[in-house]
Backbone as CSV, one residue per row, in Angstrom:
resi,resn,N_x,N_y,N_z,CA_x,CA_y,CA_z,C_x,C_y,C_z
1,MET,5.991,64.841,-26.966,7.396,65.194,-27.354,8.276,63.811,-26.118
2,VAL,9.183,62.969,-26.472,9.813,62.378,-26.100,11.470,62.644,-26.012
3,PRO,12.443,62.182,-25.001,13.881,62.285,-25.455,14.497,61.596,-26.823
4,LYS,14.905,62.021,-27.513,15.898,61.671,-28.273,16.699,60.589,-28.103
5,PHE,17.203,59.518,-28.409,18.274,58.263,-28.099,19.435,58.397,-29.124
6,ASP,20.479,58.422,-28.777,21.691,58.033,-29.920,21.364,56.641,-30.310
7,ASP,22.846,56.156,-30.991,22.522,54.308,-31.092,23.084,53.841,-30.240
8,LYS,23.489,54.052,-28.947,23.652,53.517,-27.675,22.259,53.572,-26.893
9,GLY,21.693,53.971,-27.052,20.484,54.342,-26.298,20.741,55.463,-24.897
10,ASP,21.372,56.637,-25.401,21.732,57.131,-24.493,21.228,58.687,-25.171
11,ILE,20.400,59.530,-24.331,19.952,60.260,-24.723,20.752,61.784,-24.722
12,MET,20.511,62.253,-26.187,21.240,63.447,-26.799,20.732,64.457,-26.139
13,GLN,22.308,65.292,-25.588,22.396,66.112,-25.371,21.882,67.010,-26.225
14,ALA,21.457,68.408,-26.107,20.922,69.628,-26.794,21.747,69.984,-27.299
15,LYS,22.888,71.052,-28.340,23.667,71.688,-28.396,23.499,73.438,-27.544
16,ARG,22.406,73.450,-27.695,22.804,74.477,-27.058,21.421,74.958,-25.889
17,ALA,20.933,76.064,-25.274,19.060,75.703,-24.022,18.670,75.761,-24.915
18,ARG,17.625,75.293,-24.675,16.177,75.168,-25.259,15.200,76.099,-24.754
19,SER,14.409,76.742,-25.304,12.959,77.306,-24.695,12.676,76.928,-23.670
20,ASN,12.259,75.691,-23.799,12.055,74.558,-22.571,12.371,74.385,-21.343
21,GLY,13.621,74.553,-21.351,14.396,74.822,-20.801,15.244,73.125,-20.097
22,LYS,14.784,72.447,-20.512,15.394,71.481,-20.869,16.738,71.233,-21.684
23,ASP,17.612,70.024,-21.144,19.141,70.573,-21.736,19.072,69.018,-22.461
24,TYR,18.420,68.743,-22.732,18.726,67.357,-23.692,17.403,67.524,-24.737
25,ALA,17.668,66.942,-26.282,16.954,67.110,-27.423,15.845,66.402,-27.500
26,GLU,14.294,66.806,-27.992,13.105,65.799,-27.981,12.775,65.702,-29.297
27,GLU,12.233,64.839,-29.941,11.345,63.998,-30.634,10.133,63.746,-31.058
28,ARG,9.383,64.204,-31.620,8.183,63.565,-31.478,7.727,62.063,-31.874
29,ARG,7.088,61.679,-31.163,6.771,60.204,-31.288,5.446,60.164,-30.911
30,ALA,4.885,58.897,-31.862,3.233,58.523,-31.708,3.901,57.678,-30.875
31,LEU,2.905,56.667,-29.884,2.918,56.062,-28.912,1.728,55.321,-28.583
32,ASP,1.853,54.140,-28.384,0.709,53.244,-27.579,0.109,53.242,-26.601
33,THR,-0.793,53.828,-26.179,-1.091,54.364,-24.875,-2.144,52.797,-24.291
34,TRP,-2.037,52.541,-23.147,-3.602,51.826,-22.453,-4.978,52.349,-22.299
35,TYR,-5.596,51.987,-22.150,-7.160,52.243,-22.013,-7.928,51.524,-21.077
36,GLU,-8.751,51.811,-20.473,-9.728,50.922,-19.452,-11.384,51.419,-20.213
37,TYR,-11.985,49.980,-19.950,-13.339,50.712,-20.036,-14.569,49.922,-18.943
38,TYR,-14.965,50.814,-17.735,-15.859,50.344,-17.264,-16.819,49.789,-17.622
39,VAL,-17.484,48.456,-17.603,-18.796,48.147,-17.770,-19.716,47.875,-16.135
40,GLU,-20.858,48.623,-16.163,-21.395,49.436,-15.159,-22.588,47.763,-14.845
41,GLU,-23.712,48.307,-15.829,-24.871,47.751,-15.883,-24.998,46.488,-15.809
42,ALA,-25.628,45.840,-15.240,-25.440,44.488,-14.950,-26.049,43.598,-16.318
43,ASP,-26.913,44.134,-17.197,-26.791,43.583,-18.640,-25.872,43.726,-19.893
44,ASP,-25.233,44.734,-19.784,-23.982,44.769,-20.118,-22.879,43.734,-19.605
45,ILE,-22.360,43.333,-18.438,-21.637,42.857,-17.691,-21.818,41.306,-18.423
46,LYS,-23.364,41.065,-17.863,-24.041,39.616,-18.706,-23.557,39.693,-19.965
47,ALA,-23.949,40.306,-21.073,-24.092,40.324,-22.779,-21.969,40.645,-22.812
48,PHE,-21.184,40.784,-21.591,-19.763,40.754,-22.104,-19.587,38.859,-21.650
49,VAL,-20.030,38.593,-20.835,-19.285,37.443,-20.296,-19.955,36.348,-20.820
50,GLU,-20.956,36.498,-21.652,-21.633,35.779,-22.926,-20.403,35.608,-24.204
51,TRP,-20.441,36.890,-24.317,-19.329,37.394,-25.790,-18.034,36.571,-25.441
52,PHE,-17.398,36.527,-24.441,-16.071,36.917,-23.875,-15.862,35.115,-23.601
53,ALA,-16.809,34.524,-22.646,-16.185,33.556,-22.056,-17.728,31.948,-22.658
54,GLY,-18.407,32.099,-22.837,-19.537,31.580,-23.184,-20.469,31.891,-22.562
55,ALA,-21.889,31.163,-23.032,-23.023,31.160,-22.594,-23.302,30.555,-20.882
56,GLU,-22.176,29.537,-20.737,-21.979,29.194,-19.472,-21.388,29.756,-18.251
57,SER,-20.950,30.757,-18.671,-20.158,31.787,-17.821,-21.053,32.302,-17.396
58,VAL,-22.170,33.025,-17.488,-23.148,34.083,-17.360,-23.526,33.710,-16.250
59,ASP,-23.764,32.178,-16.290,-24.550,32.087,-14.438,-23.689,32.054,-13.246
60,MET,-22.417,32.140,-13.648,-20.979,31.998,-12.421,-20.521,33.889,-12.474
61,ALA,-20.805,33.886,-13.552,-21.120,35.854,-13.085,-21.924,36.443,-12.785
62,SER,-23.164,36.234,-12.970,-24.108,36.371,-11.972,-23.948,36.525,-10.723
63,THR,-23.834,35.289,-9.943,-23.385,35.001,-8.529,-22.843,36.737,-8.014
64,PHE,-21.303,37.060,-9.092,-20.473,38.153,-8.897,-21.396,39.611,-9.015
65,ILE,-22.573,39.244,-9.750,-22.754,40.321,-10.175,-24.145,41.316,-8.749
66,ASP,-24.743,39.807,-9.105,-26.310,40.439,-7.607,-25.028,40.223,-6.317
67,ALA,-24.047,40.412,-6.176,-23.804,40.550,-5.172,-23.727,41.472,-3.935
68,PRO,-23.639,42.047,-2.875,-24.127,43.324,-2.425,-22.730,43.741,-2.705
69,LYS,-22.798,45.073,-3.159,-21.235,46.465,-3.449,-20.889,46.453,-1.849
70,VAL,-19.213,46.662,-1.715,-18.756,47.285,-0.498,-19.064,48.484,0.059
71,SER,-19.486,49.547,-0.724,-19.988,50.604,0.221,-21.922,50.292,0.504
72,SER,-22.171,49.618,0.053,-23.202,49.332,0.564,-23.421,48.143,2.357
73,ILE,-22.186,47.614,2.406,-21.598,46.801,3.865,-21.770,47.868,5.014
74,ALA,-22.254,47.280,5.584,-22.081,48.842,6.868,-20.376,48.343,7.255
75,ASN,-19.967,46.795,7.831,-18.667,46.924,8.567,-17.775,45.797,7.654
76,PRO,-17.311,46.300,6.599,-16.743,45.370,5.096,-15.264,44.628,6.189
77,THR,-15.157,43.734,5.998,-13.702,43.561,6.374,-13.088,41.968,5.158
78,MET,-12.123,42.252,5.061,-11.506,41.105,4.044,-11.268,39.783,4.948
79,PHE,-10.549,39.770,5.783,-10.380,38.722,6.775,-9.936,39.159,8.583
80,GLU,-9.686,38.258,9.121,-10.073,38.235,10.381,-8.577,39.372,10.749
81,GLY,-8.854,40.668,11.929,-7.551,41.238,11.926,-7.318,42.929,10.741
82,VAL,-8.472,42.650,10.137,-8.554,44.053,9.057,-9.917,44.591,9.821
83,LYS,-9.832,45.855,9.915,-11.032,46.574,10.640,-11.787,46.915,9.507
84,THR,-11.033,48.025,8.607,-12.187,48.521,7.359,-11.070,48.428,6.167
85,LEU,-11.997,48.203,4.711,-11.226,48.197,3.880,-10.672,49.581,3.357
């Protein structure tokens, strides 16, 4: 449920008190929502890169895939002056 708007874009006030405690009118609307996918396996990442960017990019992606994970580094730093992530 989302607020109901008038022609000027203002929220329409309810004519009487609502049972849910809101003092404005609501309407049911279908909304576009965004979602994320996480590709974690190395073979799946390589297949995605090959499909999306082409076979020549798989070698470049492999350097990032095979890099050590931040959680496995004893004392990770981004740049001088940063103690930890």
